[in-house]
C-alpha positions, 0 to 999 in steps of 0.5 A: 622474791625475798620474803622481806621484800614480799612483806614490805610491798604487801604492807605498802599495798594495804596502807596505800589501798586504805589511804586511797579509798579513805581520801576518795570516800571523804572527797565523794561525800564533800562533792557528790552534791555538785558532781554532775555525773553518775558515781561510777565515773568519779570512782573510775577517775579516782581509781585511774589517779590511784593506780597510775604510779603503781601501773607506770612502775610495775609494768613499765617494762610491758608498756610502751615507754610514752605510756609508762612515763605519762602514768609515772608522772601523773602518779608521782604527782598524786602520790604527793596530792594523796599524802597532804589530802590524807593529813588534812582530812585526818585532822579535819575528822579529828576536829570533828570528833572533838566537836562532839564533845566540846561544841566549837565549829560554827554551824555555817562550816558544818553545813557547808561540807562542799565549801570545806572540801573546795578549801582543802583542795585549793590549799593542797593545790597551792601547796603542791604548786610551791612544792613543784616550783621549790624542787626545780629551783636548787640553791648553792649551800656553802660550807667553810671548814678547817681539817687539821692536817697537812695536805702536801702542796695543798693548803685548800680544796674547793669541792662541789658535792651533788647527792641524789640527782636521781636523773631519769624520767623526772630529773631529765636531760634538760635539768641535767645540763642546767646542773652542769652549767652551774657546777662549772660556774662554781669552778671546783677543784673536785666534784664528788656525788655521794650516791643516787646519781641515777634513779634506777633506770640505767638504760634511760640515763644512756638513751638520753645521752647523759654520760656526754653531758657529764664530760663537760665537767673539767675539775682540776682533780676530777669527778668521783662517785659512789653508789647509792641505794637506787642504783641497786634498786635498778638492779644494775649497779655494774652497768650504772658504773660503766655509764658514769665512767663514760661521763668521765666519773670514777666510781669508788666501790670500797676503794680509795684514790689519792688526790695530788699525792696529798689527800685521799678520797675513799668511796664506800659501797652503799649498804644496799649491796645486800641486795646482791648477797654481799656485804660492803668492806669495813672502813679499816680494810679499805684504809689499810694501805693509806698514810694516816698523816694525810687527810681522808675524805669519805664518800658514803651515801647514807649518813650512818655508821658515823661512829665507825668513821670516827674511830677509823680516823676519817677527817670528813665524811660527805653523805646524802640520802635523807632528802631531809624528808622531802616533804614536810613533815617527813623530816621529823621521821629522818631526825629520829632515824639519822644522827644528822639528816642535813647539814654539818655535825662534828663528832670528836675528830670527824666532820660530817656534811649531809646534803638533802640533795638535788633532785627528788624520788617519787613526787617531784615535789620539795616542801620544808627544804631546799634542793641543793648543790653543796659548795665546800671550802676546806682549809688544811692546817697543821 
């Protein structure tokens, strides 16, 4: 195991353990007066919730599928619950400390920790309930853009882009079928999938016969995809490409495809290729044999290296990856990390559209953003 991965996992487990202990202890202090069973039963139940996700993910190859699936689902919801309980309890404890300096909390509130605890639980449950519903109700996000180049016989192009579907245990076959029906209703000329189509487990993708569902797509100019970081995390990027091909999806790995003799789709391999000991090609290498007079659309999973794309003469870059933080206030982090973490950006001649994605990773919850299918109408004009 690489040293940097060991460091990351160690830090994650330490932070995760401390967060669970802090929330568990403060919850016990709030509810112990009404807890009917011995403390050991509380901590056993709490420990199960805290360990469910780790057990489901780290031991999925050693456990029956049903067991690992249930553990992963329970643990995924717990991750979201822990996250918001931790934030709320930290805020409440900071208010308590401030109250020692300038007393402002009513005595009735101070003397009712159980009522405060129940209020926190009800609020968190309501928040998560909304997030679960929101994550399963995608919107159609429209963009109308102009590329100031001639595209031969094409004056317009209708693209449907779906990023970060994360097909697997959470976004399952039933949700994929609904997605395909929605995309077909939009009647796109071409469909583009900028990474994380498969949520790591390619074997599950095939077992659920998902490639066959992709065969129901019939865009005029085909369906193209690139790999994301999760196809590499799964450890089987080549198998992912083969599985997508079975569904009629053409995967581009640092390569290009000419569309109707009028424009190019360039697909960049994801930066996570470093997991395999390789590096992805520079854009200028991929584009060296392309006619610069034709429009060039790049698929790049992560919306980084925008300056490289601008300098290479790219007309439009389509990306995903960010999820717009998936759960507020994580979007404050993605705002800082990426030049554009969602929506539209013009950088000189380069136009960029970043999607917050269709699916979810970890908690099947979205708060502060909407899952989306991106509908793009391009007009080509000299």
